[in-house]
C-alpha positions in Angstrom: 19.9 31.8 3.6 18.1 29.4 5.8 20.1 27.0 8.0 17.5 24.3 7.6 16.8 22.1 4.6 13.7 22.7 2.6 11.4 19.8 1.8 9.3 20.4 -1.3 7.0 18.4 -3.5 6.8 19.6 -7.1 3.8 18.7 -9.3 4.4 17.3 -12.8 4.6 19.9 -15.5 2.5 17.7 -17.8 0.9 14.3 -18.0 3.3 11.4 -18.0 5.8 13.1 -15.6 6.3 12.2 -11.9 5.8 14.2 -8.8 9.2 15.1 -7.3 10.1 14.9 -3.6 13.0 17.4 -3.4 15.3 18.2 -0.5 17.3 21.5 -0.8 20.1 21.6 1.7 21.7 24.8 3.1 25.1 23.8 1.5 23.5 24.2 -2.0 23.0 20.5 -2.7 19.7 19.0 -3.7 18.2 15.6 -4.0 15.1 14.6 -5.9 13.1 11.4 -6.1 10.2 10.7 -8.5 6.9 9.3 -7.3 3.6 8.4 -9.0 1.4 10.4 -6.5 1.7 13.6 -4.5 0.9 11.6 -1.4 3.9 9.3 -1.9 6.2 12.2 -2.5 4.9 14.0 0.6 5.3 11.0 2.8 8.9 10.5 1.6 9.7 14.1 2.5 8.1 13.7 5.9 10.1 10.6 6.6 13.3 12.3 5.5 12.6 15.4 7.6 11.9 13.2 10.6 15.0 11.2 10.1 17.1 14.4 9.9 15.4 15.8 13.1 13.2 18.4 11.4 9.5 19.0 11.4 7.5 19.5 8.3 5.5 22.7 7.6 2.2 22.5 5.8 
């Protein structure tokens, strides 16, 4: 298992659903926040990664 959190953006499964900015932590916990656009979700994950001291892979 990775020792670093994973920062993931999930696309909506259908129209009317939000993009999800998800953080999966090594301890098994996860957080998800909904956003209207993929760009907003990605920016949120980038900010979270930076604040936690991690870079973001593309």
